[in-house]
C-alpha positions as CSV (number, residue, x, y, z in Angstrom):
1,M,-0.1,0.1,0.1
2,K,1.5,3.2,-1.0
3,T,2.0,6.1,1.4
4,I,0.7,9.5,0.4
5,L,1.7,12.9,2.1
6,I,-0.7,15.7,1.8
7,S,0.7,18.8,2.7
8,G,-2.2,21.3,3.3
9,G,-4.4,18.1,3.8
10,A,-6.9,20.0,6.1
11,G,-7.9,22.8,3.9
12,Y,-10.5,23.0,1.1
13,L,-9.3,20.6,-1.3
14,G,-7.0,18.8,1.2
15,T,-9.6,17.4,3.4
16,E,-11.7,15.9,0.6
17,L,-8.7,14.5,-1.1
18,S,-7.5,13.0,2.1
19,K,-11.0,11.2,2.7
20,K,-11.1,9.9,-0.8
21,L,-7.6,8.5,-0.8
22,L,-7.8,6.9,2.2
23,N,-10.1,4.2,0.4
24,R,-6.8,2.9,-1.0
25,Y,-3.8,4.2,0.6
26,K,-2.2,5.5,3.8
27,I,-2.2,9.0,4.2
28,I,-0.1,11.3,6.1
29,I,-2.0,14.9,6.5
30,Y,0.8,17.6,7.0
31,D,-0.8,20.7,8.3
32,K,-0.7,23.3,10.9
33,F,-4.7,22.6,11.3
34,Y,-6.0,26.3,11.1
35,F,-9.1,24.6,9.8
36,P,-9.5,21.6,12.0
37,W,-12.4,19.5,10.8
38,I,-10.6,16.4,9.8
39,L,-8.8,16.7,13.0
40,K,-11.7,16.9,15.1
41,N,-13.6,14.1,13.2
42,K,-10.7,11.7,12.5
43,K,-12.6,8.9,14.4
44,K,-15.8,9.3,12.3
45,I,-13.9,8.9,9.2
46,K,-13.9,5.8,6.9
47,N,-10.3,4.0,7.1
48,N,-9.0,6.3,9.6
49,Q,-6.6,3.5,10.9
50,N,-4.4,4.4,7.8
51,L,-4.5,8.3,8.4
52,K,-1.4,9.9,10.4
53,I,-1.1,13.4,11.2
54,I,2.0,15.6,11.5
55,K,0.9,18.8,13.0
56,K,3.2,21.6,12.0
57,S,4.4,24.3,9.7
58,I,6.3,23.4,6.4
59,S,8.8,25.8,7.3
60,A,9.7,23.3,9.8
61,V,10.1,20.1,7.3
62,K,12.4,17.6,8.3
63,L,14.0,14.7,6.4
64,E,12.5,12.1,8.6
65,D,9.0,13.8,8.0
66,F,9.0,11.8,4.6
67,K,10.0,8.6,5.7
68,N,8.5,5.6,3.8
69,V,6.6,8.3,1.7
70,D,6.1,7.5,-1.8
71,I,4.1,10.5,-3.1
72,V,3.7,14.1,-1.9
73,C,0.4,16.1,-2.8
74,D,1.6,19.7,-2.2
75,L,-1.4,22.0,-1.4
76,N,0.4,24.5,0.5
77,G,0.5,28.4,0.9
78,I,-2.0,31.3,1.1
79,S,-5.0,30.2,-1.0
80,N,-6.4,33.1,-3.1
81,D,-5.5,36.2,-4.9
82,P,-7.2,38.8,-2.5
83,S,-5.6,37.2,0.7
84,S,-2.0,37.1,-0.6
85,E,-2.2,41.0,-0.8
86,L,-2.5,41.4,2.8
87,N,0.8,40.6,3.5
88,P,2.7,40.1,0.1
89,K,6.3,39.4,1.8
90,H,4.7,36.5,3.9
91,T,3.0,35.3,0.7
92,W,6.4,34.9,-1.0
93,K,8.0,33.4,2.0
94,L,5.3,30.4,2.3
95,N,3.9,30.1,-1.2
96,Y,7.4,30.2,-2.6
97,A,10.4,29.7,-0.7
98,H,9.0,27.2,1.9
99,R,7.3,25.5,-0.8
100,I,10.4,25.0,-2.9
101,N,12.5,24.0,0.0
102,F,9.7,21.4,1.2
103,A,10.1,20.1,-2.5
104,K,14.0,19.8,-2.2
105,V,13.5,17.9,1.1
106,A,11.3,15.4,-0.4
107,R,13.5,14.9,-3.1
108,K,16.3,14.4,-0.9
109,A,14.2,11.9,1.0
110,K,13.6,10.1,-2.2
111,V,10.2,10.6,-2.7
112,K,9.2,9.2,-6.2
113,R,6.4,11.5,-7.2
114,Y,5.5,15.3,-6.0
115,I,2.6,16.8,-7.3
116,F,2.5,20.4,-7.3
117,N,-1.0,22.2,-6.7
118,S,-0.6,25.0,-9.0
119,T,-3.2,27.3,-10.4
120,C,-4.7,29.0,-13.9
121,S,-4.3,32.0,-11.9
122,I,-0.8,32.6,-13.7
123,Y,-2.7,33.5,-17.0
124,G,-4.1,36.6,-15.4
125,F,-5.5,38.2,-18.5
126,S,-5.3,37.1,-21.9
127,K,-7.5,37.8,-25.2
128,K,-6.4,34.5,-26.4
129,K,-7.3,31.0,-25.0
130,V,-4.3,30.1,-23.0
131,Y,-2.6,26.6,-22.9
132,E,0.2,25.0,-20.9
133,N,2.9,26.5,-23.0
134,G,1.1,29.9,-23.6
135,K,2.2,33.0,-22.4
136,K,1.6,33.7,-18.4
137,N,0.4,37.0,-17.1
138,P,0.3,36.6,-13.2
139,I,-1.5,39.7,-11.8
140,S,-1.7,38.8,-8.1
141,T,1.2,38.2,-5.7
142,Y,-0.6,34.6,-5.3
143,A,0.2,34.1,-8.9
144,K,3.4,35.4,-9.2
145,A,4.5,33.3,-6.1
146,N,2.9,30.1,-7.5
147,L,4.4,30.5,-10.9
148,K,8.0,31.0,-9.6
149,A,7.5,27.9,-7.2
150,E,6.2,26.0,-10.0
151,N,8.9,26.8,-12.2
152,Y,11.6,26.0,-9.4
153,I,10.1,22.5,-8.5
154,N,9.5,21.5,-12.0
155,K,13.4,21.7,-12.7
156,L,14.0,19.3,-9.8
157,K,12.5,16.4,-11.5
158,N,14.6,13.7,-12.9
159,K,13.9,9.7,-13.3
160,F,13.6,9.0,-9.7
161,F,11.9,12.3,-8.7
162,K,8.8,12.8,-10.9
163,V,7.3,16.1,-10.8
164,N,3.5,16.9,-11.8
165,S,2.1,20.6,-11.8
166,L,-1.7,20.5,-11.8
167,R,-2.8,24.2,-12.8
168,N,-6.1,24.2,-11.3
169,S,-9.0,26.2,-12.6
170,T,-11.2,28.2,-9.8
171,L,-12.5,25.7,-7.5
172,Y,-16.5,25.1,-6.5
173,G,-18.6,22.6,-4.5
174,F,-18.8,21.4,-1.0
175,S,-16.0,20.4,1.3
176,N,-16.0,19.6,5.0
177,S,-13.5,22.3,5.5
178,M,-15.5,24.8,3.3
179,R,-14.4,27.9,1.6
180,L,-17.0,30.8,0.9
181,D,-14.5,33.0,-1.0
182,L,-14.8,31.3,-4.6
183,V,-17.3,32.5,-6.9
184,I,-19.8,29.8,-7.3
185,N,-20.0,29.0,-3.8
186,I,-20.5,32.7,-2.6
187,F,-23.3,32.9,-5.4
188,V,-25.2,29.8,-4.2
189,L,-24.9,30.6,-0.3
190,N,-25.7,34.3,-0.9
191,I,-29.1,33.2,-2.8
192,M,-29.8,31.0,0.2
193,K,-29.0,33.6,2.9
194,K,-29.4,36.8,1.0
195,K,-31.7,36.5,-2.2
196,N,-29.2,38.0,-4.1
197,I,-26.2,37.8,-6.1
198,E,-23.6,40.9,-6.6
199,I,-20.9,40.6,-9.3
200,D,-17.9,42.5,-9.5
201,G,-17.8,44.5,-13.1
202,D,-20.0,43.8,-15.6
203,G,-19.5,40.1,-15.1
204,N,-18.0,39.5,-18.9
205,Q,-14.8,38.4,-17.4
206,F,-14.0,34.7,-18.4
207,R,-12.9,32.1,-15.9
208,P,-12.5,28.5,-15.9
209,F,-13.8,26.1,-13.3
210,I,-13.7,22.7,-11.8
211,S,-15.3,21.0,-9.0
212,V,-13.6,19.8,-5.8
213,S,-14.9,16.1,-6.6
214,D,-13.4,16.3,-10.1
215,V,-9.8,17.5,-8.7
216,C,-10.0,14.5,-6.3
217,N,-10.7,12.1,-9.2
218,I,-7.6,13.4,-11.2
219,Y,-5.1,13.1,-8.4
220,E,-6.4,9.7,-7.8
221,K,-5.9,8.6,-11.4
222,L,-2.5,10.2,-11.3
223,I,-1.6,8.6,-8.1
224,S,-2.7,4.8,-9.2
225,N,-0.6,5.2,-12.5
226,D,3.2,4.7,-11.6
227,K,4.0,4.7,-15.5
228,L,3.1,8.6,-15.9
229,P,5.9,10.7,-16.5
230,S,6.6,14.2,-15.1
231,F,3.9,16.8,-16.7
232,I,2.4,20.4,-16.6
233,C,-1.2,20.2,-17.0
234,N,-4.1,22.7,-17.0
235,I,-7.1,21.5,-15.0
236,G,-10.8,22.5,-15.8
237,S,-13.9,21.2,-16.7
238,F,-15.5,24.4,-18.3
239,N,-14.8,28.0,-18.9
240,S,-17.6,30.5,-18.4
241,K,-18.4,34.3,-18.1
242,I,-19.1,35.3,-14.6
243,R,-22.6,36.4,-15.2
244,N,-23.4,33.4,-17.4
245,I,-22.3,31.3,-14.1
246,A,-24.8,33.4,-12.0
247,F,-27.8,33.0,-14.5
248,K,-27.3,29.1,-14.9
249,I,-27.1,28.8,-10.8
250,C,-30.3,31.0,-10.7
251,D,-32.1,28.5,-13.3
252,I,-30.9,25.5,-11.1
253,L,-31.9,27.0,-7.8
254,K,-35.2,28.2,-9.5
255,V,-34.9,31.9,-8.6
256,N,-35.5,34.8,-10.6
257,K,-32.3,36.4,-12.3
258,K,-33.4,39.7,-11.3
259,I,-31.6,39.1,-8.0
260,I,-28.2,39.7,-9.7
261,T,-26.9,43.3,-9.5
262,F,-23.4,44.5,-10.8
263,K,-20.8,46.6,-9.1
264,K,-19.6,48.7,-12.3
265,N,-16.9,50.2,-10.1
266,S,-15.2,47.1,-8.8
267,K,-13.8,45.6,-11.8
268,D,-12.2,42.3,-11.6
269,K,-9.0,42.7,-13.9
270,R,-8.7,38.7,-14.3
271,N,-10.0,37.1,-17.4
272,Y,-8.8,34.4,-19.1
273,I,-10.0,31.0,-21.2
274,V,-8.2,27.8,-20.4
275,G,-7.6,24.9,-22.5
276,S,-5.3,21.7,-22.4
277,K,-3.2,20.1,-25.0
278,C,-2.1,17.3,-22.6
279,F,-5.1,16.4,-20.2
280,E,-6.4,13.5,-22.4
281,K,-2.8,12.3,-23.1
282,Y,-2.5,11.7,-19.2
283,F,-6.0,11.3,-18.1
284,G,-7.8,9.5,-20.9
285,K,-10.6,10.7,-23.3
286,S,-13.1,8.8,-21.2
287,F,-12.3,11.0,-17.9
288,K,-16.0,12.0,-17.0
289,F,-16.3,15.4,-15.4
290,S,-19.0,15.9,-12.7
291,N,-22.5,17.4,-13.5
292,F,-22.7,21.0,-12.9
293,K,-26.3,20.8,-12.0
294,E,-25.9,17.9,-9.6
295,E,-22.8,19.7,-8.0
296,I,-24.8,22.7,-7.4
297,L,-27.8,21.0,-5.8
298,N,-25.2,18.9,-3.6
299,L,-23.7,22.1,-2.4
300,K,-27.0,23.6,-1.6
301,K,-28.0,20.8,0.3
302,N,-24.7,20.3,2.3
303,L,-24.4,24.1,3.1
304,K,-28.0,23.9,4.7
305,K,-27.4,20.5,6.5
306,N,-24.1,21.7,7.9
307,K,-25.5,24.9,9.0
308,I,-22.5,27.0,7.2
309,D,-22.2,30.4,6.8
310,F,-19.8,33.4,6.0
311,N,-17.2,33.7,9.0
312,K,-13.5,33.6,9.3
313,N,-13.2,30.0,9.0
314,T,-15.1,29.9,5.7
315,V,-13.6,33.3,4.2
316,R,-10.0,33.2,3.8
317,M,-9.7,36.9,3.4
318,K,-11.2,37.3,7.0
319,F,-8.8,34.6,8.6
320,Y,-5.7,35.8,7.1
321,K,-6.6,39.3,8.2
322,D,-6.2,37.9,12.0
323,I,-3.3,35.9,11.9
324,L,-1.3,38.2,9.2
325,K,-1.6,41.3,11.6
């Protein structure tokens, strides 16, 4: 049985990825547990006997942390564009310096595969559809630090240390470590709580999207295939204008589109349509992405069931404002 270390494994994506991979592998969650759902609920999680916890910062990483580890999933760092600007110096330290050091120690420890959780935010603004080898135009500190870390870590690869950089689109969907600073998640809860959706600018900006469940399935497919080489791949299920996403969610939840308003004086500068020239090659033509309507209905159901609301645990900006003072 392989041992998978997931750094940042208690976060929005990490929590769901950890639970899924526990079905087949030994899992080590390496995290400071700012968001402790998985720590508090360990005994309730299926196959929890295969779960080990390392509670510390990646800045304190040691060689022995990777003992018997086959694969690392690096989900580290400040998690979005606005939060990265609260303290850019700290963002550079965590999202770049500490991440590359973490990878170097993993390589020294003879980890076989290193999966770097990157972001499509590195494309920033583009009038043309962007692919893996296309022009990068990072706007935020978050995007710039992630791109530099990705470039550095990719250079560490060799035949014994495979590196896979997965550039995630904007995530959405339910997680037990929920984030409500992601556009689709925000729209759904605002409809439920406030009966309105407010969009920055005119909503004509494009963004690629992918559900948390899809990303977990992609990680599992990569981890299960030892023959896959090192590669960089954009990960997304669809592209959409922000306004069109809002219209679609209104249709699914059966609410009037008149609840949508636009903040014309607060324009989002990011605008990019993402494609991939290698996804089918590595993950297969038959890979099935989740149904958007089903994901939205499941998100609404679980937000209600778990009584989740906007607070410093679900909105990363609010959380980081406290710890980055």
